[in-house]
C-alpha positions as CSV (number, residue, x, y, z in Angstrom):
1,M,35.1,24.2,4.8
2,A,31.6,22.4,6.1
3,I,29.0,23.0,8.0
4,L,28.1,21.1,11.0
5,I,24.8,21.7,13.0
6,L,24.4,19.8,16.3
7,T,21.8,20.0,18.9
8,L,23.2,19.9,22.4
9,K,20.1,17.9,24.5
10,L,21.3,18.2,28.2
11,P,19.2,18.2,31.3
12,F,20.0,20.3,34.2
13,Y,21.3,19.1,36.9
14,R,19.4,18.0,40.4
15,L,16.4,21.2,39.4
16,N,15.0,21.7,42.2
17,Q,10.5,21.8,42.4
18,C,10.6,25.7,42.3
19,K,12.3,26.1,39.2
20,A,11.1,23.2,37.4
21,Q,7.6,24.8,38.9
22,E,8.3,28.8,37.7
23,F,9.8,26.5,34.1
24,D,6.0,25.3,33.7
25,R,4.4,28.4,34.6
26,L,6.5,30.4,32.2
27,T,6.4,28.1,28.8
28,E,2.1,27.9,29.6
29,L,2.1,32.2,29.9
30,N,4.3,32.1,26.3
31,T,2.4,29.1,24.8
32,G,-1.2,31.6,25.7
33,I,1.2,34.7,23.8
34,A,1.7,32.6,20.3
35,N,-1.9,31.3,20.7
36,Q,-2.9,35.5,20.8
37,L,-1.2,35.7,17.6
38,L,-2.6,33.0,15.9
39,E,-5.8,35.4,16.0
40,V,-4.0,38.4,14.3
41,P,-4.2,38.4,11.1
42,K,-0.8,36.6,9.2
43,T,0.5,40.7,7.8
44,D,-0.8,42.1,10.7
45,R,1.0,39.4,12.9
46,R,5.1,40.4,11.4
47,K,4.6,44.0,12.1
48,Y,4.5,42.7,16.8
49,T,7.6,43.6,18.7
50,S,8.4,43.3,22.3
51,K,7.7,46.3,23.0
52,D,3.9,44.9,22.6
53,F,4.3,42.4,25.8
54,N,5.6,45.2,28.3
55,H,3.4,43.8,30.6
56,V,4.9,39.7,30.3
57,E,6.9,39.3,32.9
58,I,9.0,36.7,29.4
59,G,12.3,38.3,28.7
60,S,12.4,40.2,25.3
61,G,14.7,38.2,22.9
62,W,12.3,35.6,24.4
63,I,8.8,37.2,23.2
64,N,10.6,38.8,19.6
65,Q,11.6,34.2,19.1
66,T,7.6,33.7,20.0
67,I,6.9,36.0,17.7
68,R,8.9,34.5,15.1
69,N,7.8,30.8,15.7
70,S,4.3,32.1,15.3
71,C,5.1,33.7,11.8
72,A,6.7,30.8,10.8
73,A,3.5,28.4,11.9
74,T,1.2,28.8,8.6
75,K,-0.6,26.1,9.1
76,V,-0.9,25.7,13.0
77,K,-4.9,26.6,14.4
78,K,-3.2,26.7,17.6
79,F,-0.2,25.6,19.6
80,K,-1.1,22.8,22.3
81,C,2.3,23.7,23.8
82,L,5.4,26.4,22.3
83,P,8.8,25.9,23.9
84,L,10.3,28.6,25.3
85,E,13.7,29.8,22.9
86,V,15.4,32.4,22.7
87,N,18.7,33.0,20.1
88,N,22.4,33.3,20.0
89,Q,22.4,36.3,22.4
90,G,20.2,35.5,25.3
91,W,22.7,32.9,26.5
92,R,25.6,31.8,27.7
93,I,27.7,28.8,28.8
94,E,30.4,29.0,31.4
95,K,32.9,26.4,33.5
96,K,33.6,26.7,37.0
97,G,35.4,23.0,37.9
98,D,33.9,20.2,35.9
99,T,30.9,22.0,36.1
100,Y,29.1,23.0,33.0
101,S,26.6,26.1,33.5
102,V,23.8,27.6,31.4
103,A,23.4,31.6,32.2
104,F,20.1,33.1,30.6
105,S,17.7,36.4,31.7
106,I,14.5,34.1,31.3
107,I,12.1,37.1,33.3
108,R,12.7,40.7,32.6
109,G,15.7,41.6,34.9
110,V,16.6,38.6,36.6
111,K,19.9,36.7,35.3
112,K,19.7,32.7,36.1
113,R,22.9,30.1,36.1
114,I,21.5,26.8,36.5
115,P,24.1,23.7,35.7
116,L,24.1,21.0,33.3
117,A,24.3,17.3,33.5
118,I,26.4,16.1,30.9
119,H,26.6,12.3,30.2
120,Q,28.4,12.1,26.7
121,S,32.6,13.4,26.6
122,N,31.6,14.6,23.0
123,H,29.2,16.7,24.3
124,T,32.2,18.3,26.8
125,N,34.7,19.3,23.7
126,T,31.7,21.6,21.8
127,L,31.6,23.4,25.4
128,D,34.8,23.6,25.4
129,K,35.2,25.1,22.4
130,V,32.1,27.5,22.4
131,I,33.3,28.8,26.2
132,A,36.9,29.1,24.2
133,K,35.6,31.1,21.3
134,E,33.1,33.5,24.0
135,A,36.5,34.1,26.1
136,K,38.6,35.2,22.7
137,K,35.4,37.6,22.0
138,R,35.5,39.3,25.6
139,C,39.2,39.4,24.8
140,D,39.4,40.1,21.2
141,P,36.6,42.4,20.6
142,G,38.7,43.4,16.9
143,D,38.9,39.7,15.8
144,S,38.8,40.5,12.2
145,Q,38.1,36.5,11.4
146,S,35.0,36.1,9.1
147,P,32.2,34.5,11.2
148,R,33.0,31.6,8.7
149,E,36.2,30.7,10.0
150,C,35.3,31.5,13.4
151,A,34.1,27.7,14.8
152,P,32.0,26.7,15.9
153,R,29.4,29.2,16.5
154,K,26.0,29.3,19.4
155,G,22.6,28.6,17.8
156,S,19.0,29.0,19.8
157,L,18.4,28.1,23.1
158,K,15.2,26.0,24.4
159,L,13.9,24.5,27.2
160,W,12.6,21.0,26.9
161,K,9.8,19.1,29.0
162,S,10.0,15.6,28.1
163,K,6.6,13.3,28.9
164,K,8.4,12.1,32.4
165,N,8.5,15.6,33.8
166,I,12.7,16.1,32.7
167,W,13.1,19.1,31.6
168,Y,16.1,20.1,29.4
169,V,18.2,22.2,27.2
170,L,18.4,22.3,23.4
171,L,21.6,24.3,22.1
172,S,21.7,24.6,18.5
173,V,26.1,25.0,17.7
174,S,27.3,25.3,14.1
175,M,30.5,23.5,13.6
176,D,33.2,24.2,10.5
177,V,34.6,21.0,9.6
178,P,37.6,20.4,7.1
179,D,35.7,18.9,3.5
180,A,36.7,15.7,2.9
181,E,38.9,14.6,1.5
182,P,38.9,12.7,-2.6
183,V,38.3,9.7,-2.8
184,K,38.9,7.0,-5.0
185,N,36.5,4.1,-4.7
186,W,32.8,3.7,-3.0
187,I,31.3,1.9,-0.5
188,G,27.7,1.0,-1.4
189,V,25.0,0.6,1.0
190,D,21.6,-0.7,-0.2
191,R,19.1,-0.2,1.9
192,G,16.1,-2.7,2.3
193,Q,13.3,-4.4,5.2
194,N,15.4,-7.5,5.1
195,Q,18.4,-6.3,5.5
196,I,18.2,-3.0,6.7
197,A,21.7,-2.0,5.4
198,V,24.0,-3.6,3.2
199,A,28.2,-2.0,2.4
200,S,29.8,-3.8,0.5
201,L,33.5,-2.8,-0.7
202,P,34.8,-2.9,-4.5
203,S,37.0,-5.6,-3.8
204,G,34.0,-8.0,-3.0
205,F,33.5,-8.3,0.8
206,G,30.5,-6.6,2.3
207,K,28.9,-6.2,5.8
208,F,25.2,-7.3,6.6
209,W,23.3,-5.6,8.9
210,N,19.8,-8.0,9.8
211,G,16.4,-6.9,10.1
212,G,15.2,-9.4,12.0
213,Q,15.8,-7.4,15.3
214,I,13.4,-5.0,13.5
215,K,10.9,-7.1,12.5
216,H,10.4,-8.8,15.1
217,L,9.9,-5.2,17.3
218,R,7.3,-4.0,15.1
219,R,4.9,-7.1,15.2
220,R,5.8,-7.0,18.8
221,Y,4.4,-3.5,19.0
222,Q,1.6,-4.2,16.9
223,K,0.2,-7.1,18.3
224,L,-0.1,-4.8,21.9
225,R,-1.5,-2.1,19.9
226,K,-4.5,-4.2,18.7
227,Q,-4.4,-5.6,22.6
228,L,-4.5,-2.2,23.8
229,Q,-6.7,-0.6,21.6
230,K,-9.9,-2.9,22.9
231,A,-9.0,-2.2,26.3
232,N,-9.6,1.8,25.6
233,K,-6.2,2.4,27.0
234,R,-4.8,4.8,25.0
235,K,-2.0,6.4,27.0
236,V,-0.8,3.4,27.3
237,I,-0.8,2.9,23.4
238,K,1.1,6.1,23.5
239,R,4.5,5.0,25.8
240,L,4.7,1.9,23.9
241,E,5.1,4.3,20.5
242,S,7.1,6.0,21.6
243,K,9.4,3.4,23.1
244,E,9.4,1.8,19.9
245,R,10.3,5.2,18.1
246,R,13.0,5.1,20.6
247,I,14.7,1.6,20.3
248,I,14.3,2.4,15.8
249,T,16.4,5.7,16.7
250,Y,19.2,3.8,19.0
251,I,19.6,0.9,16.3
252,N,20.1,3.4,13.4
253,H,22.0,5.6,15.3
254,C,24.7,1.9,15.6
255,I,24.4,0.6,11.9
256,S,25.2,4.7,11.1
257,K,28.5,4.6,13.5
258,Q,29.1,1.4,12.5
259,L,28.6,2.7,8.9
260,V,31.1,6.2,8.7
261,Q,33.9,4.3,11.0
262,F,33.8,1.1,7.9
263,A,34.2,3.6,5.4
264,K,37.1,5.3,7.6
265,D,38.9,2.3,8.3
266,Y,39.4,1.7,4.5
267,G,39.6,5.2,3.8
268,M,36.7,5.6,1.6
269,G,33.5,7.7,0.9
270,L,29.6,6.2,1.5
271,R,27.1,6.0,-1.3
272,F,23.3,5.5,-0.8
273,E,20.8,5.5,-2.9
274,D,18.1,8.2,-3.7
275,L,15.0,7.0,-1.8
276,F,12.9,10.0,-2.4
277,N,9.6,9.6,-2.4
278,I,10.2,5.7,-2.5
279,R,6.7,4.8,-0.3
280,Q,4.4,6.8,-3.2
281,T,6.6,4.9,-6.1
282,S,7.1,1.4,-4.7
283,K,3.1,0.2,-3.7
284,Q,1.7,-2.3,-1.6
285,S,-1.5,-3.9,-1.1
286,R,-3.4,-3.2,1.6
287,K,-2.9,-7.2,3.3
288,V,1.2,-6.2,3.3
289,R,0.5,-2.9,4.5
290,S,-1.5,-4.9,7.2
291,D,1.6,-6.0,8.4
292,A,4.1,-3.9,11.0
293,E,6.6,-6.3,9.6
294,N,6.6,-5.1,6.1
295,N,5.2,-2.6,5.7
296,R,7.1,0.3,3.9
297,H,5.6,2.8,5.4
298,T,6.9,1.7,8.9
299,W,10.7,1.9,7.5
300,S,12.7,4.1,9.1
301,Y,15.0,4.5,5.6
302,F,15.8,8.2,6.1
303,Q,16.9,8.5,9.4
304,L,19.4,6.0,8.8
305,E,20.4,8.0,5.9
306,T,20.3,11.1,8.3
307,L,21.6,10.1,10.9
308,T,24.8,8.3,8.6
309,R,25.2,11.8,7.2
310,Y,25.8,14.0,9.4
311,K,28.6,10.9,11.7
312,A,29.9,11.3,7.7
313,I,30.8,15.0,7.4
314,K,32.1,15.2,11.4
315,N,34.3,12.5,10.6
316,G,35.6,14.1,6.8
317,V,34.0,11.3,5.2
318,P,33.1,11.9,1.6
319,F,28.9,11.0,1.7
320,E,26.9,11.5,-1.3
321,L,23.9,9.9,-2.9
322,I,23.0,8.7,-6.3
323,P,19.6,7.7,-8.6
324,A,17.8,4.8,-7.2
325,P,16.0,2.5,-10.4
326,Y,18.2,-0.2,-11.8
327,T,20.2,-0.4,-8.4
328,S,18.5,-3.9,-7.2
329,K,18.1,-5.4,-11.1
330,S,21.0,-4.7,-12.8
331,D,24.4,-7.4,-12.8
332,H,27.0,-6.1,-11.2
333,R,29.5,-7.4,-13.2
334,N,28.0,-5.7,-17.1
335,G,24.8,-3.7,-15.6
336,V,22.3,-5.8,-17.9
337,I,19.3,-6.2,-16.0
338,G,18.8,-9.9,-15.0
339,K,16.0,-11.6,-12.5
340,R,15.5,-10.5,-8.7
341,N,14.0,-13.5,-6.6
342,G,13.6,-12.4,-3.2
343,H,17.2,-12.6,-1.6
344,W,18.7,-14.0,-4.5
345,F,19.7,-12.1,-7.5
346,R,20.2,-14.2,-11.4
347,G,22.0,-13.4,-14.3
348,F,20.9,-13.8,-17.6
349,D,24.0,-16.6,-18.6
350,G,22.8,-18.5,-14.8
351,Y,24.8,-15.9,-12.8
352,Q,24.0,-16.1,-8.8
353,C,24.2,-13.7,-5.6
354,N,22.4,-12.2,-3.0
355,S,20.0,-9.5,-4.2
356,D,21.5,-6.7,-1.5
357,W,25.0,-7.5,-1.8
358,N,24.5,-7.1,-6.0
359,A,22.8,-3.7,-5.5
360,S,25.3,-2.6,-3.0
361,Q,28.3,-3.3,-5.6
362,N,25.8,-1.5,-8.3
363,I,25.7,1.8,-6.1
364,G,29.5,1.8,-4.9
365,Q,30.4,1.4,-8.7
366,W,27.6,4.0,-10.0
367,L,29.3,6.2,-12.9
368,G,26.5,8.8,-13.9
369,F,23.9,6.5,-14.8
370,S,22.3,3.3,-13.7
371,C,22.7,0.8,-16.0
372,P,25.1,0.2,-19.7
373,L,24.0,2.8,-22.7
374,D,24.1,-0.5,-25.0
375,L,21.4,-1.9,-22.1
376,K,17.8,-1.9,-24.3
377,K,19.9,-3.0,-27.5
378,T,21.4,-6.2,-25.2
379,V,17.6,-6.4,-23.5
380,F,16.7,-6.4,-27.4
381,V,18.4,-8.9,-28.1
382,M,17.8,-11.4,-25.4
383,D,14.1,-10.8,-25.8
384,A,14.5,-11.9,-29.5
385,D,16.1,-14.9,-28.6
386,G,13.5,-16.1,-25.8
387,L,16.9,-16.8,-23.9
388,K,14.5,-18.7,-20.3
389,D,14.5,-15.9,-17.2
390,G,16.9,-13.9,-18.9
391,V,15.2,-10.2,-18.6
392,N,12.5,-9.3,-15.9
393,G,11.4,-6.5,-17.2
394,S,12.4,-3.0,-16.2
395,P,11.1,-1.0,-13.6
396,L,12.6,0.9,-11.8
397,N,14.8,-0.1,-8.7
């Protein structure tokens, strides 16, 4: 069984002003406690427990989690805001009619049950499973099932306030999902800037997700930031950066969902190239980096990989990473290095095709090595013959 960890971001339903102000006050108090702990040496900080903060009105479960968070933050000098958090024993989900609510005791001796606003049907399914498991535990405390076989399992709860002053509860839930069944064929997915993603089947059919919208968005917001920086409007700049990030995340969510559905329709797995440390191995000049449209540092390739991975696990689609070297430089027909020029790839025999589609074919057909074992010999013969446009060196990727 594969383990899928989800974080449900649920707003409170019609939270009154009194409770919102109470959350603000307790969050500020919790941040002060965490900053006091940061002043203590690391060796002594781990010895603290909730008994050392009996004078604080926050519950012991929340205080213990604050101590753990402050001990884990080894490089933080001061917390600007540390949200209130409690482990799985400090909260419970309840349902009356069609209304879901979360119950917790944030103040010592005072229990609260606050209704939640659920906007997605998949969230209701997850919460129903959590409630059913809790009811089973209360009715059958001697259940012999192992924790791994009981799904879903509750994690931590965190109270979080957005920049629009909307209070959310972040619920961490881990679920057991069936392992993906073995597949014979794989869909290779090539990521880039001109084409955000290119997925191709072994038969040759491919789907393209163009990056023109993101490029236009990057350049537009870069121009706005320059104008606002001259006017010294820093708050507006931060708001625009958050908006830009949300739009890019939404686009990646849509693409990842379509990729997983594409793989499910054809009964295949998804293969991505491992682009770890790509910003260091594939450097750009200052002139190129100055343009947000072509700057690789703004390329959210890892986010697309992460979103696709968890959706694939949830839907039982196999997902794996392969080494990136030579996937864009070699010919998908025979693995011999050719010449890539912009959107086009040219083989040593004059064969031409789309460069991103060629890379996706190489990723899908990967057999444990990046190119054939006799590649060096083939390249050496082509160099000796002086074949025009036959070889374009052998750089990584």
